[in-house]
N, C-alpha and C positions, 0 to 999 in steps of 0.2 A: 494461439499458444502464447502464454506469458513468458517473456524473456526474464529469467531470474538473474539479476545483477546486483540486487540490493538486499535481498532476503526472500524468504519464502512466504507468500501470502498464506494466511491460515485462518481457520474458523474454530471457535470454541464456544461452549455453552456458558452463558453468563447468568448466574442465579439472580444477580442484582437486576438485570434487564429482563429476565424471563424469556430469553430467546438466544439464538446463535448470533455471535458477533464475528464478522470477518474483518481482519485487519492486515495491513502490510506496513509494519513499522519501518521508519527510515525513508519511506517513499511518500506516504500520504498520511495526513491526520484524519481522525475519524475512521469510519468503516461502513460496513454494510450490516444491517440487522434484519433478522427474520426467523420464523419458526422452523423452516426447512433447511437443514444443514447443507444439502447439495445445492439448493437454489442460492443460498447465501454465498457459497464458494464460487459458483458460476458468475454471480453478479459482482463479486469481489474481483475476479480475474478480468472481467470486462472493465471495471473501474480502473484497475491497474494499467491496462492497455491504454485507456483514455488519458490517464495522467502522464504516461510515458510519451504518447503522441503530442500532448500539449507542451510538455517540457522540451521535447525535440523541436517543435515548431517555434517556440519562443527562444531557442538557443541556450537553454539551461543545461548544465552538466547533470547527468544522471548520477545518483549516489552510488558509491561503492562500499561494500561491506568488507571490513578488515577483520577476518575471523580470529587472528591471533590476539588482537587487542579488544575484540568485542565492541567495536565502536563503528558508528556510521560516519562516512566521509562523503562530503560532496555538496549536492545541490541545495539551493534555497527552497523554502516551503512555497508551494503554489498558493496564490491568493493571500500572501502575507504582506502585500502592499509594497514590496520592494522588487528589485531586479535580481 
């Protein structure tokens, strides 16, 4: 089960890409692409869990979403070359 602390992972159809795109803004860049919406969402949830585990293992703070200001707060980007 995905722990929702940063936002809701979501998938939507992309006419530009011609497939479903699963994203989790505020936690990870990029996403999961594919023709099957349910499979894209399942793969996205797995990717989110892996990103969380990696961030925790490396001692990074997980991002927090401040709904009142609609801004992401927190952690550095994974793989951005910094700590």
